[in-house]
Phi, psi and omega in degrees: 000154185219160174288142180224138177274135177231158187217150163284164181207164176254110183293147173286128180237143181298328182277359176083358178287157178222133176210138180298145176291153173276326183282153172256146179208164176286163178299324179297320180290326182284330183305125179091343181245350181181181180250121182293147173262096191297331180292344183270008184310133175225165179241131178225167176279144183301334179290350181265010179255148173276181185298336180270351180099017178263142179292132176273105186283156176277125179276129181225164179250018180251190178297161178296329179294316179293320178297318179295320177296319178300318178295320180293319178299315178300316179298316180299318180293319179296317179296320179296317180297324179295319178296319179298316179297317180297318180294321180289334182277353178283141176303142186301320185270346184258138174059042177303320180296317180295318179296318178300316181295322178293318178295322178296315178296321177300314178299319179297315179296320179292323177295320177295320178297320179297316179298317179291328178295318178298314179298317180298321178299320177297317179297317179298320179296320178295317179296320178297318177300315180297320179299313182291324178292324179289329181276346183278000000 
């Protein structure tokens, strides 16, 4: 598995209107159907794309911010696991530096995922509070 860049895009529409897509896709998937928004670039694991190159989003019942965080955390964990597998598959005496760098990058990705998980938990708690206050 490999890291892949994905982007939001502005689809070409027959009526000439423009609105950014909700979906993320690779540049190859966007080609011919819209104009990529380069500033929206994100990195996901290749296993998170469908056959056409669109990001398979995590469906959630929370706010869009929590859903987006969940997807990002999942991507970070998948990318870290990929680095771990690559490091483990290297011969022990060969490429020690490369294996070390892969493990280091994996730790960094997992640390970022942990920070986002903490932030997501705070958001979920706030959403739960708002839900309970609205129901009271």
